[in-house]
C-alpha positions, 0 to 999 in steps of 0.5 A: 623135536619138543625136547630140543626147543629148550636147548635152542632158546639160549643158542639163538640169542648167542647167534643173534649176538654174533650176527649183529656184531659181525654185521656191524663190523661189515658195515662200519669202517673198521680202521676208524673203529680201532682208532676210536677204541685207541683213544680210551685212556687206561686210567678211566677204568679206576673211577669207572669201576668205583662208580659200578661199586656204588651202582651195585650197592645202591641197587642192592639197597633198593632191592632190600627196601622193596623186599621190606615193603613186601614184609620180607627180610633181606640183610644188606650184605646179602643183598649186595652179594646176590646183586653182584652174582646176578650182575655176573650171570646177566653178563655171561648168560643169554637174555640179560635177565637170568641173573635176576631170575636166579636172584629171585629164586635164591631169595625165595628159598628162605623167604616167607612168601616165594611169590613176594620175593619174585615180585620184589625183584620185578618191582625193583627192576621196574622202578629203575626202568620207569626212571630210565625211560623218563630221564632218557625222554627228558635228556633227548628232548633237551639235547635235540633242542640245544644241540652240541658236539661230542667228538672232541671238536667244537660244536661249530665244526659239526654239520649245522652246529650239531643241531638235528633237523626235523627228519632226524628228530622224528626218526630218533623219536620213532626209535625211542618209541619203538624201544618203549613199546617193546619194553611195554609189551614185555612188562605187560606180559609179566603183569598179566601173568602175575595178576592181582597180587602183583598189582597189590605188591606194586602199590605197596612197594612202588606207588604209595607215599613215601615209598615212590619218592624213595624208589625215585631217588634210589633209581635216579642214583642208579641210572645216574651211575650208568650214565656217569660211567659213559661220561668217564669213558668219554672224558678219557677219550677226549669226546667232551668239549663243553656243556653242550657236548655233555648234554648230547652225550647223556642223551645218546647214552640214555638211548643205548641204555634203553636199547638194552632193555630188550633181552634178545642177545647176551648182555645187550651186545650187538643191540647196544652197538647197533643202537649206537651206530644209528643214534650217533650219525643222527647227531652228526657224529661218526657211528664208529665213535658211538660203537667204540663207546658202547664197546668200552662200556660193555667191557667195563661192565663185564669187568665190574661184574667179575666179583659176582663169579666168586658167589656162583656156588655160594649158599642160596639162603638169603633171607636171614 
């Protein structure tokens, strides 16, 4: 029986993904969902894919910068190649983090310190998550304060002008806090596992001046590129009508990104769509709209990761 446990690990994530998606199809109005999906314009693929290229390049640069703070060598071209490979593996393997595990392992094979190469990946990802949490909190607070519409109709046509009442606000905040708590447990476990050396490496590659400012700027660019992809998709579908609608969209989509932090399914599928089905009605918008936008984002990210498939069997020597 003990030998079967490793085999069941990936299977339950595939099963969870399938069950979540099937449950959503049962709960949602499928014809309405299809109608929302048909609203997306094909031309948005070009600017959205261009944004993902910027996203990967900046992320790879951030990883290289983090590695250099830990006295590790990592050429930018190699970092970009490895990041594409990691993104592809994260999209096709259960959990959504195995690509980053592989990225750390490949770099460690030719690095001065294997543990430091692992820490470089952990800290690089941590930098992005901290910025995502902070930005999501700011966007949600601003959106809940000002209100607006995202469904292609003026804000005045939404219930109570799209403004969220106190109970909905508290419920949305509770969801965000639950996501933050779950992510904190995940990172706390990893921090305890790595111990003192990780804490020292975090100080060297994340917390000291001016490193933290560089990490903040690069992570803002990365998170901004994530949200920009959502904006392009929403614009192509006619969901944006004014500044308020853009603000609400950014807040809701930051919630979707937060939901993907918890690695329980394949590439966030199911969890992301489930979060959309909960968050969109809280803003007075149809759940099918949020799920359609989430599906479009997931498909686009999968498409953008395909160049990484080319490097699947490439050399693992990355330090030189």
